[in-house]
C-alpha positions in Angstrom: 103.4 59.2 77.1 103.0 56.0 74.3 101.2 56.3 71.4 100.4 53.1 69.3 99.3 53.4 65.5 97.5 50.3 64.1 97.6 49.2 60.4 97.1 45.9 58.1 92.6 45.4 59.1 90.5 44.9 56.3 87.8 42.6 54.8 88.7 39.1 54.1 87.3 35.9 53.0 86.3 32.9 55.9 89.9 30.7 55.9 92.0 33.8 54.9 94.5 35.6 56.5 95.3 39.1 57.7 98.5 40.5 59.7 98.1 43.4 62.1 101.0 45.8 63.2 101.4 48.4 65.9 103.9 50.8 66.2 104.6 52.9 69.5 105.9 56.5 69.8 106.2 58.5 72.6 108.4 58.2 75.7 108.6 55.3 77.9 111.0 53.7 80.5 109.9 50.5 79.4 107.1 49.1 77.5 106.2 46.0 79.3 103.6 44.2 77.1 102.4 44.8 74.4 98.9 43.3 73.2 95.8 42.9 70.9 92.0 43.1 72.2 89.2 43.3 69.9 85.4 44.2 70.2 82.8 43.2 68.6 79.0 45.2 68.0 77.3 44.7 71.2 79.8 42.9 73.4 82.5 43.6 75.6 86.4 44.3 74.5 88.6 41.0 75.2 91.7 40.0 75.4 93.3 38.4 71.8 96.9 38.2 72.6 99.8 39.6 74.5 103.3 39.4 74.7 105.6 40.5 77.3 109.2 42.2 77.2 110.6 38.5 77.7 108.4 37.2 74.9 106.1 35.2 76.9 102.7 34.9 75.2 99.1 34.7 75.9 96.2 33.7 74.1 92.2 33.8 74.0 91.1 30.4 73.6 89.5 31.4 70.7 92.0 32.1 68.5 94.5 29.3 69.8 96.5 27.6 66.8 95.1 30.0 64.7 96.7 33.6 65.5 99.9 34.4 66.2 101.6 37.2 67.9 105.3 38.4 67.6 106.9 41.4 69.0 109.0 42.9 66.0 111.2 45.1 68.6 110.7 47.0 71.8 108.1 49.1 70.1 106.4 47.4 67.4 103.8 44.2 67.5 102.5 42.0 65.2 99.3 39.8 65.0 99.2 37.2 62.2 95.8 35.9 62.1 95.1 32.5 60.0 92.1 30.2 59.4 89.8 33.5 60.1 86.4 32.9 60.9 82.9 35.2 60.7 83.4 35.4 64.4 86.5 37.2 64.3 85.2 40.5 63.1 85.7 43.2 65.0 87.7 46.5 65.9 91.0 45.3 67.1 92.9 47.3 69.4 96.5 47.8 70.2 97.3 48.1 74.1 100.4 49.2 75.3 101.5 48.3 79.6 104.4 50.8 80.1 106.4 52.6 82.8 106.3 56.0 82.5 109.7 58.2 83.0 108.3 59.0 87.1 108.0 54.9 87.0 104.0 55.1 87.6 102.9 52.0 85.3 100.5 53.2 82.6 97.9 51.5 79.4 97.6 52.9 76.0 95.5 52.4 73.2 95.4 52.8 69.7 92.5 53.7 67.8 91.6 50.3 66.6 91.6 48.6 63.2 88.3 47.0 61.6 88.7 43.6 60.8 85.9 42.2 58.6 85.6 38.2 58.0 83.0 37.7 55.4 82.2 35.9 52.0 
């Protein structure tokens, strides 16, 4: 099973920047994709960005041009967030899609890190 640990959240003023990082540990045959989701109070969890092992990226329309996802290595991913807006305030979760040692496809979630954009 893969475990994910996020870091880098915090409080930032509108227009500021933050960088989130996520590191995966544990046993897996292959991690196919790593991504970031977020959940604001009273709203459903939504995809922010993800990146495959082939470094193909996918972004939510609301963050295109402001956020950049990068895969530091096979087991870590970062999310650079620039020009932050109050509506980006949420708990951000790291996600991994992987194949376990038996070949089954599985999902894993981190514990979440709070991002608050406020003056």
